[in-house]
PDB file of N, CA, C and O in Angstrom:
ATOM      1  N   MET A   1       0.848  -1.168   0.000  1.00  0.00           N
ATOM      2  CA  MET A   1       0.000   0.000   0.000  1.00  0.00           C
ATOM      3  C   MET A   1       0.899   1.237   0.000  1.00  0.00           C
ATOM      4  O   MET A   1       1.894   1.294   0.723  1.00  0.00           O
ATOM      5  N   LYS A   2       0.539   2.211  -0.808  1.00  0.00           N
ATOM      6  CA  LYS A   2       1.348   3.415  -0.921  1.00  0.00           C
ATOM      7  C   LYS A   2       1.080   4.361   0.240  1.00  0.00           C
ATOM      8  O   LYS A   2       0.015   4.333   0.857  1.00  0.00           O
ATOM      9  N   GLN A   3       2.069   5.196   0.521  1.00  0.00           N
ATOM     10  CA  GLN A   3       1.965   6.132   1.630  1.00  0.00           C
ATOM     11  C   GLN A   3       0.794   7.092   1.441  1.00  0.00           C
ATOM     12  O   GLN A   3       0.107   7.421   2.408  1.00  0.00           O
ATOM     13  N   SER A   4       0.560   7.541   0.216  1.00  0.00           N
ATOM     14  CA  SER A   4      -0.551   8.471  -0.034  1.00  0.00           C
ATOM     15  C   SER A   4      -1.898   7.811   0.274  1.00  0.00           C
ATOM     16  O   SER A   4      -2.817   8.472   0.757  1.00  0.00           O
ATOM     17  N   GLU A   5      -2.014   6.510  -0.005  1.00  0.00           N
ATOM     18  CA  GLU A   5      -3.251   5.788   0.303  1.00  0.00           C
ATOM     19  C   GLU A   5      -3.427   5.655   1.811  1.00  0.00           C
ATOM     20  O   GLU A   5      -4.541   5.755   2.325  1.00  0.00           O
ATOM     21  N   ILE A   6      -2.331   5.431   2.507  1.00  0.00           N
ATOM     22  CA  ILE A   6      -2.386   5.261   3.962  1.00  0.00           C
ATOM     23  C   ILE A   6      -2.802   6.567   4.634  1.00  0.00           C
ATOM     24  O   ILE A   6      -3.606   6.554   5.565  1.00  0.00           O
ATOM     25  N   ILE A   7      -2.269   7.680   4.176  1.00  0.00           N
ATOM     26  CA  ILE A   7      -2.579   8.980   4.771  1.00  0.00           C
ATOM     27  C   ILE A   7      -4.050   9.340   4.573  1.00  0.00           C
ATOM     28  O   ILE A   7      -4.651   9.988   5.429  1.00  0.00           O
ATOM     29  N   SER A   8      -4.626   8.924   3.454  1.00  0.00           N
ATOM     30  CA  SER A   8      -6.018   9.282   3.169  1.00  0.00           C
ATOM     31  C   SER A   8      -7.032   8.489   3.988  1.00  0.00           C
ATOM     32  O   SER A   8      -8.201   8.872   4.036  1.00  0.00           O
ATOM     33  N   LEU A   9      -6.625   7.401   4.629  1.00  0.00           N
ATOM     34  CA  LEU A   9      -7.542   6.593   5.431  1.00  0.00           C
ATOM     35  C   LEU A   9      -7.815   7.258   6.781  1.00  0.00           C
ATOM     36  O   LEU A   9      -6.976   7.986   7.312  1.00  0.00           O
ATOM     37  N   SER A  10      -9.001   6.994   7.321  1.00  0.00           N
ATOM     38  CA  SER A  10      -9.295   7.468   8.672  1.00  0.00           C
ATOM     39  C   SER A  10      -8.565   6.560   9.666  1.00  0.00           C
ATOM     40  O   SER A  10      -8.068   5.496   9.298  1.00  0.00           O
ATOM     41  N   THR A  11      -8.507   6.986  10.907  1.00  0.00           N
ATOM     42  CA  THR A  11      -7.790   6.223  11.923  1.00  0.00           C
ATOM     43  C   THR A  11      -8.413   4.841  12.121  1.00  0.00           C
ATOM     44  O   THR A  11      -7.694   3.851  12.255  1.00  0.00           O
ATOM     45  N   ALA A  12      -9.742   4.767  12.141  1.00  0.00           N
ATOM     46  CA  ALA A  12     -10.417   3.476  12.325  1.00  0.00           C
ATOM     47  C   ALA A  12     -10.147   2.547  11.144  1.00  0.00           C
ATOM     48  O   ALA A  12      -9.876   1.360  11.326  1.00  0.00           O
ATOM     49  N   GLU A  13     -10.223   3.100   9.928  1.00  0.00           N
ATOM     50  CA  GLU A  13      -9.946   2.295   8.738  1.00  0.00           C
ATOM     51  C   GLU A  13      -8.497   1.817   8.733  1.00  0.00           C
ATOM     52  O   GLU A  13      -8.200   0.692   8.332  1.00  0.00           O
ATOM     53  N   LEU A  14      -7.608   2.689   9.183  1.00  0.00           N
ATOM     54  CA  LEU A  14      -6.183   2.350   9.211  1.00  0.00           C
ATOM     55  C   LEU A  14      -5.911   1.219  10.201  1.00  0.00           C
ATOM     56  O   LEU A  14      -5.132   0.312   9.909  1.00  0.00           O
ATOM     57  N   GLN A  15      -6.546   1.270  11.360  1.00  0.00           N
ATOM     58  CA  GLN A  15      -6.374   0.207  12.346  1.00  0.00           C
ATOM     59  C   GLN A  15      -6.906  -1.120  11.819  1.00  0.00           C
ATOM     60  O   GLN A  15      -6.289  -2.167  12.018  1.00  0.00           O
ATOM     61  N   GLU A  16      -8.051  -1.073  11.147  1.00  0.00           N
ATOM     62  CA  GLU A  16      -8.635  -2.287  10.575  1.00  0.00           C
ATOM     63  C   GLU A  16      -7.727  -2.864   9.491  1.00  0.00           C
ATOM     64  O   GLU A  16      -7.474  -4.068   9.456  1.00  0.00           O
ATOM     65  N   LYS A  17      -7.244  -1.999   8.616  1.00  0.00           N
ATOM     66  CA  LYS A  17      -6.368  -2.422   7.524  1.00  0.00           C
ATOM     67  C   LYS A  17      -5.055  -2.978   8.071  1.00  0.00           C
ATOM     68  O   LYS A  17      -4.510  -3.937   7.525  1.00  0.00           O
ATOM     69  N   LEU A  18      -4.546  -2.379   9.149  1.00  0.00           N
ATOM     70  CA  LEU A  18      -3.312  -2.856   9.772  1.00  0.00           C
ATOM     71  C   LEU A  18      -3.501  -4.270  10.311  1.00  0.00           C
ATOM     72  O   LEU A  18      -2.627  -5.119  10.138  1.00  0.00           O
ATOM     73  N   GLY A  19      -4.622  -4.530  10.955  1.00  0.00           N
ATOM     74  CA  GLY A  19      -4.911  -5.871  11.460  1.00  0.00           C
ATOM     75  C   GLY A  19      -4.994  -6.894  10.347  1.00  0.00           C
ATOM     76  O   GLY A  19      -4.460  -7.997  10.469  1.00  0.00           O
ATOM     77  N   GLU A  20      -5.662  -6.533   9.260  1.00  0.00           N
ATOM     78  CA  GLU A  20      -5.783  -7.442   8.113  1.00  0.00           C
ATOM     79  C   GLU A  20      -4.420  -7.725   7.489  1.00  0.00           C
ATOM     80  O   GLU A  20      -4.116  -8.866   7.140  1.00  0.00           O
ATOM     81  N   THR A  21      -3.605  -6.689   7.351  1.00  0.00           N
ATOM     82  CA  THR A  21      -2.298  -6.844   6.725  1.00  0.00           C
ATOM     83  C   THR A  21      -1.373  -7.681   7.599  1.00  0.00           C
ATOM     84  O   THR A  21      -0.612  -8.503   7.089  1.00  0.00           O
ATOM     85  N   LYS A  22      -1.434  -7.476   8.920  1.00  0.00           N
ATOM     86  CA  LYS A  22      -0.620  -8.289   9.834  1.00  0.00           C
ATOM     87  C   LYS A  22      -1.009  -9.763   9.735  1.00  0.00           C
ATOM     88  O   LYS A  22      -0.145 -10.640   9.743  1.00  0.00           O
ATOM     89  N   LYS A  23      -2.312 -10.031   9.642  1.00  0.00           N
ATOM     90  CA  LYS A  23      -2.777 -11.410   9.525  1.00  0.00           C
ATOM     91  C   LYS A  23      -2.309 -12.015   8.203  1.00  0.00           C
ATOM     92  O   LYS A  23      -1.858 -13.160   8.171  1.00  0.00           O
ATOM     93  N   SER A  24      -2.411 -11.263   7.126  1.00  0.00           N
ATOM     94  CA  SER A  24      -1.947 -11.742   5.816  1.00  0.00           C
ATOM     95  C   SER A  24      -0.460 -12.050   5.852  1.00  0.00           C
ATOM     96  O   SER A  24      -0.012 -13.061   5.311  1.00  0.00           O
ATOM     97  N   TYR A  25       0.308 -11.166   6.499  1.00  0.00           N
ATOM     98  CA  TYR A  25       1.749 -11.362   6.602  1.00  0.00           C
ATOM     99  C   TYR A  25       2.070 -12.637   7.383  1.00  0.00           C
ATOM    100  O   TYR A  25       2.930 -13.418   6.977  1.00  0.00           O
ATOM    101  N   THR A  26       1.377 -12.843   8.500  1.00  0.00           N
ATOM    102  CA  THR A  26       1.610 -14.026   9.320  1.00  0.00           C
ATOM    103  C   THR A  26       1.256 -15.297   8.555  1.00  0.00           C
ATOM    104  O   THR A  26       2.002 -16.276   8.587  1.00  0.00           O
ATOM    105  N   ASP A  27       0.119 -15.280   7.870  1.00  0.00           N
ATOM    106  CA  ASP A  27      -0.306 -16.443   7.092  1.00  0.00           C
ATOM    107  C   ASP A  27       0.695 -16.759   5.982  1.00  0.00           C
ATOM    108  O   ASP A  27       1.049 -17.917   5.761  1.00  0.00           O
ATOM    109  N   LEU A  28       1.137 -15.729   5.299  1.00  0.00           N
ATOM    110  CA  LEU A  28       2.095 -15.920   4.206  1.00  0.00           C
ATOM    111  C   LEU A  28       3.435 -16.424   4.733  1.00  0.00           C
ATOM    112  O   LEU A  28       4.091 -17.253   4.103  1.00  0.00           O
ATOM    113  N   LYS A  29       3.830 -15.916   5.891  1.00  0.00           N
ATOM    114  CA  LYS A  29       5.100 -16.338   6.497  1.00  0.00           C
ATOM    115  C   LYS A  29       5.042 -17.816   6.890  1.00  0.00           C
ATOM    116  O   LYS A  29       6.009 -18.552   6.698  1.00  0.00           O
ATOM    117  N   MET A  30       3.918 -18.239   7.434  1.00  0.00           N
ATOM    118  CA  MET A  30       3.754 -19.648   7.803  1.00  0.00           C
ATOM    119  C   MET A  30       3.730 -20.536   6.557  1.00  0.00           C
ATOM    120  O   MET A  30       4.318 -21.617   6.549  1.00  0.00           O
ATOM    121  N   ALA A  31       3.062 -20.084   5.526  1.00  0.00           N
ATOM    122  CA  ALA A  31       3.016 -20.848   4.274  1.00  0.00           C
ATOM    123  C   ALA A  31       4.413 -20.973   3.673  1.00  0.00           C
ATOM    124  O   ALA A  31       4.758 -22.009   3.105  1.00  0.00           O
ATOM    125  N   HIS A  32       5.205 -19.931   3.797  1.00  0.00           N
ATOM    126  CA  HIS A  32       6.563 -19.939   3.262  1.00  0.00           C
ATOM    127  C   HIS A  32       7.459 -20.885   4.070  1.00  0.00           C
ATOM    128  O   HIS A  32       8.392 -21.473   3.524  1.00  0.00           O
ATOM    129  N   ALA A  33       7.178 -21.029   5.355  1.00  0.00           N
ATOM    130  CA  ALA A  33       7.964 -21.940   6.192  1.00  0.00           C
ATOM    131  C   ALA A  33       7.694 -23.391   5.808  1.00  0.00           C
ATOM    132  O   ALA A  33       8.584 -24.238   5.892  1.00  0.00           O
ATOM    133  N   ILE A  34       6.476 -23.671   5.391  1.00  0.00           N
ATOM    134  CA  ILE A  34       6.109 -25.036   5.020  1.00  0.00           C
ATOM    135  C   ILE A  34       6.637 -25.385   3.638  1.00  0.00           C
ATOM    136  O   ILE A  34       7.297 -26.407   3.448  1.00  0.00           O
ATOM    137  N   SER A  35       6.340 -24.526   2.682  1.00  0.00           N
ATOM    138  CA  SER A  35       6.846 -24.741   1.328  1.00  0.00           C
ATOM    139  C   SER A  35       7.161 -23.380   0.714  1.00  0.00           C
ATOM    140  O   SER A  35       6.422 -22.420   0.936  1.00  0.00           O
ATOM    141  N   PRO A  36       8.231 -23.282  -0.045  1.00  0.00           N
ATOM    142  CA  PRO A  36       8.637 -21.973  -0.575  1.00  0.00           C
ATOM    143  C   PRO A  36       7.549 -21.307  -1.412  1.00  0.00           C
ATOM    144  O   PRO A  36       6.847 -21.957  -2.187  1.00  0.00           O
ATOM    145  N   LEU A  37       7.430 -20.000  -1.235  1.00  0.00           N
ATOM    146  CA  LEU A  37       6.470 -19.231  -2.014  1.00  0.00           C
ATOM    147  C   LEU A  37       6.991 -19.030  -3.430  1.00  0.00           C
ATOM    148  O   LEU A  37       8.198 -19.025  -3.675  1.00  0.00           O
ATOM    149  N   GLU A  38       6.052 -18.863  -4.352  1.00  0.00           N
ATOM    150  CA  GLU A  38       6.438 -18.598  -5.732  1.00  0.00           C
ATOM    151  C   GLU A  38       7.095 -17.219  -5.828  1.00  0.00           C
ATOM    152  O   GLU A  38       8.042 -17.024  -6.590  1.00  0.00           O
ATOM    153  N   ASN A  39       6.575 -16.257  -5.038  1.00  0.00           N
ATOM    154  CA  ASN A  39       7.122 -14.904  -5.045  1.00  0.00           C
ATOM    155  C   ASN A  39       7.412 -14.468  -3.600  1.00  0.00           C
ATOM    156  O   ASN A  39       6.552 -13.858  -2.963  1.00  0.00           O
ATOM    157  N   PRO A  40       8.600 -14.767  -3.078  1.00  0.00           N
ATOM    158  CA  PRO A  40       8.902 -14.431  -1.679  1.00  0.00           C
ATOM    159  C   PRO A  40       9.031 -12.924  -1.422  1.00  0.00           C
ATOM    160  O   PRO A  40       9.083 -12.495  -0.269  1.00  0.00           O
ATOM    161  N   ILE A  41       9.084 -12.128  -2.481  1.00  0.00           N
ATOM    162  CA  ILE A  41       9.155 -10.676  -2.320  1.00  0.00           C
ATOM    163  C   ILE A  41       7.862 -10.136  -1.695  1.00  0.00           C
ATOM    164  O   ILE A  41       7.854  -9.041  -1.132  1.00  0.00           O
ATOM    165  N   GLN A  42       6.768 -10.908  -1.797  1.00  0.00           N
ATOM    166  CA  GLN A  42       5.505 -10.512  -1.176  1.00  0.00           C
ATOM    167  C   GLN A  42       5.684 -10.279   0.324  1.00  0.00           C
ATOM    168  O   GLN A  42       5.076  -9.377   0.900  1.00  0.00           O
ATOM    169  N   LEU A  43       6.524 -11.102   0.944  1.00  0.00           N
ATOM    170  CA  LEU A  43       6.766 -10.951   2.379  1.00  0.00           C
ATOM    171  C   LEU A  43       7.345  -9.572   2.682  1.00  0.00           C
ATOM    172  O   LEU A  43       6.920  -8.908   3.627  1.00  0.00           O
ATOM    173  N   LYS A  44       8.306  -9.151   1.886  1.00  0.00           N
ATOM    174  CA  LYS A  44       8.944  -7.848   2.088  1.00  0.00           C
ATOM    175  C   LYS A  44       7.929  -6.721   1.927  1.00  0.00           C
ATOM    176  O   LYS A  44       7.912  -5.784   2.725  1.00  0.00           O
ATOM    177  N   HIS A  45       7.091  -6.803   0.907  1.00  0.00           N
ATOM    178  CA  HIS A  45       6.105  -5.754   0.665  1.00  0.00           C
ATOM    179  C   HIS A  45       5.084  -5.670   1.801  1.00  0.00           C
ATOM    180  O   HIS A  45       4.720  -4.576   2.234  1.00  0.00           O
ATOM    181  N   LEU A  46       4.627  -6.821   2.280  1.00  0.00           N
ATOM    182  CA  LEU A  46       3.662  -6.811   3.380  1.00  0.00           C
ATOM    183  C   LEU A  46       4.295  -6.279   4.665  1.00  0.00           C
ATOM    184  O   LEU A  46       3.671  -5.509   5.396  1.00  0.00           O
ATOM    185  N   ARG A  47       5.528  -6.690   4.937  1.00  0.00           N
ATOM    186  CA  ARG A  47       6.212  -6.239   6.150  1.00  0.00           C
ATOM    187  C   ARG A  47       6.379  -4.720   6.130  1.00  0.00           C
ATOM    188  O   ARG A  47       6.203  -4.058   7.153  1.00  0.00           O
ATOM    189  N   ARG A  48       6.716  -4.181   4.975  1.00  0.00           N
ATOM    190  CA  ARG A  48       6.895  -2.728   4.859  1.00  0.00           C
ATOM    191  C   ARG A  48       5.562  -1.991   4.942  1.00  0.00           C
ATOM    192  O   ARG A  48       5.499  -0.888   5.485  1.00  0.00           O
ATOM    193  N   SER A  49       4.506  -2.585   4.414  1.00  0.00           N
ATOM    194  CA  SER A  49       3.181  -1.967   4.524  1.00  0.00           C
ATOM    195  C   SER A  49       2.747  -1.894   5.982  1.00  0.00           C
ATOM    196  O   SER A  49       2.185  -0.890   6.422  1.00  0.00           O
ATOM    197  N   VAL A  50       3.011  -2.960   6.727  1.00  0.00           N
ATOM    198  CA  VAL A  50       2.684  -2.969   8.155  1.00  0.00           C
ATOM    199  C   VAL A  50       3.444  -1.848   8.860  1.00  0.00           C
ATOM    200  O   VAL A  50       2.874  -1.126   9.678  1.00  0.00           O
ATOM    201  N   ALA A  51       4.711  -1.706   8.549  1.00  0.00           N
ATOM    202  CA  ALA A  51       5.520  -0.660   9.175  1.00  0.00           C
ATOM    203  C   ALA A  51       5.006   0.732   8.821  1.00  0.00           C
ATOM    204  O   ALA A  51       4.952   1.610   9.682  1.00  0.00           O
ATOM    205  N   ARG A  52       4.631   0.938   7.564  1.00  0.00           N
ATOM    206  CA  ARG A  52       4.102   2.244   7.140  1.00  0.00           C
ATOM    207  C   ARG A  52       2.826   2.588   7.898  1.00  0.00           C
ATOM    208  O   ARG A  52       2.649   3.714   8.363  1.00  0.00           O
ATOM    209  N   MET A  53       1.935   1.599   8.016  1.00  0.00           N
ATOM    210  CA  MET A  53       0.668   1.841   8.708  1.00  0.00           C
ATOM    211  C   MET A  53       0.890   2.104  10.188  1.00  0.00           C
ATOM    212  O   MET A  53       0.275   3.007  10.756  1.00  0.00           O
ATOM    213  N   ALA A  54       1.755   1.332  10.813  1.00  0.00           N
ATOM    214  CA  ALA A  54       2.039   1.517  12.235  1.00  0.00           C
ATOM    215  C   ALA A  54       2.669   2.880  12.484  1.00  0.00           C
ATOM    216  O   ALA A  54       2.362   3.533  13.482  1.00  0.00           O
ATOM    217  N   THR A  55       3.537   3.309  11.599  1.00  0.00           N
ATOM    218  CA  THR A  55       4.168   4.618  11.724  1.00  0.00           C
ATOM    219  C   THR A  55       3.138   5.731  11.610  1.00  0.00           C
ATOM    220  O   THR A  55       3.163   6.686  12.387  1.00  0.00           O
ATOM    221  N   GLU A  56       2.241   5.613  10.654  1.00  0.00           N
ATOM    222  CA  GLU A  56       1.201   6.626  10.476  1.00  0.00           C
ATOM    223  C   GLU A  56       0.295   6.694  11.710  1.00  0.00           C
ATOM    224  O   GLU A  56      -0.087   7.782  12.139  1.00  0.00           O
ATOM    225  N   LEU A  57      -0.045   5.542  12.276  1.00  0.00           N
ATOM    226  CA  LEU A  57      -0.875   5.530  13.489  1.00  0.00           C
ATOM    227  C   LEU A  57      -0.153   6.203  14.657  1.00  0.00           C
ATOM    228  O   LEU A  57      -0.763   6.963  15.409  1.00  0.00           O
ATOM    229  N   SER A  58       1.131   5.928  14.808  1.00  0.00           N
ATOM    230  CA  SER A  58       1.865   6.548  15.903  1.00  0.00           C
ATOM    231  C   SER A  58       2.010   8.047  15.678  1.00  0.00           C
ATOM    232  O   SER A  58       2.014   8.809  16.645  1.00  0.00           O
ATOM    233  N   LYS A  59       2.128   8.488  14.434  1.00  0.00           N
ATOM    234  CA  LYS A  59       2.170   9.935  14.143  1.00  0.00           C
ATOM    235  C   LYS A  59       0.859  10.589  14.563  1.00  0.00           C
ATOM    236  O   LYS A  59       0.854  11.682  15.130  1.00  0.00           O
ATOM    237  N   ARG A  60      -0.246   9.917  14.283  1.00  0.00           N
ATOM    238  CA  ARG A  60      -1.557  10.476  14.624  1.00  0.00           C
ATOM    239  C   ARG A  60      -1.771  10.509  16.123  1.00  0.00           C
ATOM    240  O   ARG A  60      -2.436  11.411  16.632  1.00  0.00           O
ATOM    241  N   ASP A  61      -1.216   9.538  16.841  1.00  0.00           N
ATOM    242  CA  ASP A  61      -1.354   9.527  18.305  1.00  0.00           C
ATOM    243  C   ASP A  61      -0.593  10.684  18.942  1.00  0.00           C
ATOM    244  O   ASP A  61      -1.004  11.210  19.976  1.00  0.00           O
ATOM    245  N   ASP A  62       0.508  11.075  18.328  1.00  0.00           N
ATOM    246  CA  ASP A  62       1.330  12.164  18.873  1.00  0.00           C
ATOM    247  C   ASP A  62       0.663  13.516  18.711  1.00  0.00           C
ATOM    248  O   ASP A  62       0.943  14.436  19.479  1.00  0.00           O
ATOM    249  N   GLN A  63      -0.202  13.653  17.739  1.00  0.00           N
ATOM    250  CA  GLN A  63      -0.806  14.967  17.470  1.00  0.00           C
ATOM    251  C   GLN A  63      -1.895  15.295  18.429  1.00  0.00           C
ATOM    252  O   GLN A  63      -2.500  16.363  18.334  1.00  0.00           O
TER     253      GLN A  63
END
């Protein structure tokens, strides 16, 4: 997910999306542990999306 898309979400939507993305990341990571993924770069993209969303939430909490 791009940073501009993350900024445009409301706080509630962002929290919901963060939960979904974390679950997707965990599921994909477990699947990769069992058998290699066709595209392991997906893990990197999901991990970075989680970090972007968490950072945006913490920025909003500080304001």
